[in-house]
C-alpha positions as CSV (number, residue, x, y, z in Angstrom):
1,M,145.1,19.9,100.3
2,D,141.9,19.5,98.3
3,D,138.5,20.2,99.8
4,E,135.1,18.8,98.8
5,D,134.4,21.7,96.5
6,G,137.6,21.2,94.5
7,G,139.5,24.0,96.0
8,F,143.2,23.9,96.7
9,I,144.9,25.4,99.8
10,I,148.5,26.5,99.7
11,G,150.6,27.4,102.7
12,E,151.3,26.4,106.3
13,D,147.9,27.5,107.6
14,E,144.5,27.6,106.0
15,E,144.5,31.5,105.8
16,V,147.4,31.9,103.4
17,V,146.1,31.2,99.9
18,V,143.0,29.5,98.5
19,A,142.7,28.6,94.9
20,G,139.3,27.6,93.6
21,G,136.4,26.1,95.5
22,S,134.5,27.8,98.2
23,H,136.2,28.4,101.5
24,E,134.2,30.4,104.0
25,G,136.1,32.1,106.7
26,L,139.4,32.2,104.9
27,K,141.0,35.6,104.3
28,Y,142.3,35.3,100.7
29,G,141.0,33.6,97.6
30,V,142.2,33.3,94.0
31,L,140.6,31.8,91.0
32,D,142.9,28.9,90.2
33,E,145.7,26.8,91.5
34,H,148.3,28.5,89.3
35,N,147.6,31.9,90.9
36,G,147.8,30.3,94.3
37,L,151.2,28.8,93.5
38,L,152.4,32.2,92.2
39,I,151.3,33.9,95.4
40,A,152.9,31.2,97.5
41,A,156.2,31.8,95.7
42,A,156.0,35.6,96.1
43,P,158.6,35.9,98.9
44,E,161.2,34.0,96.9
45,L,160.3,35.9,93.7
46,L,160.8,39.2,95.6
47,E,164.2,38.1,96.9
48,A,165.2,37.0,93.3
49,A,164.1,40.4,92.0
50,K,166.2,42.2,94.6
51,R,169.3,40.2,93.8
52,A,168.8,40.8,90.1
53,Y,168.4,44.5,90.7
54,R,171.6,44.6,92.7
55,F,173.4,42.9,89.9
56,F,172.1,45.6,87.4
57,E,173.3,48.3,89.9
58,V,176.8,46.9,89.8
59,L,176.8,46.9,86.0
60,A,175.6,50.5,86.0
61,K,178.3,51.6,88.4
62,K,180.9,49.9,86.2
63,K,179.5,51.6,83.1
64,V,179.7,55.0,84.8
65,R,183.4,54.3,85.8
66,E,184.4,52.9,82.4
67,Q,182.7,55.4,80.2
68,E,183.3,58.4,82.4
69,H,179.7,59.8,82.0
70,D,179.9,63.5,83.0
71,G,177.8,63.9,86.1
72,A,175.9,60.7,85.5
73,S,175.0,58.5,88.4
74,A,174.6,54.7,88.3
75,S,170.8,55.3,88.4
76,D,171.1,57.2,85.1
77,C,172.8,54.2,83.5
78,L,170.3,51.5,84.6
79,E,169.0,49.2,81.9
80,P,165.2,49.2,81.3
81,E,164.9,45.8,82.9
82,A,166.6,47.1,86.1
83,I,164.2,50.0,86.2
84,L,161.3,47.6,85.9
85,L,162.7,45.4,88.7
86,R,163.2,48.5,90.9
87,D,159.6,49.6,90.3
88,V,158.2,46.1,91.0
89,I,160.3,45.8,94.2
90,E,159.0,49.2,95.4
91,K,155.4,48.2,94.6
92,A,155.8,44.9,96.5
93,E,157.3,46.7,99.6
94,R,154.9,49.6,99.6
95,P,153.2,49.9,103.0
96,I,149.6,48.9,103.0
97,L,147.3,51.8,103.9
98,K,144.6,50.8,106.3
99,E,141.3,52.6,106.2
């Protein structure tokens, strides 16, 4: 929904994401509509990242079995993209420390 200052609100309530404009009293604000859309899609993006990572894990386990890496684990055989996904997932799920 647009407001009189040109802002854009995304989400089911007015405290989810605000893109642009001035919105006093709302918790979160971002600079533009595209950032707001990205934030709104974050839960689905995290789920997609988890599924992709699980796929890479299966491939790594298969690689360990087929190539008979001595003492290697599936984690040792992960592709760089899988490692990036794993790190991003961990970052997204890291508990927020409250002061």
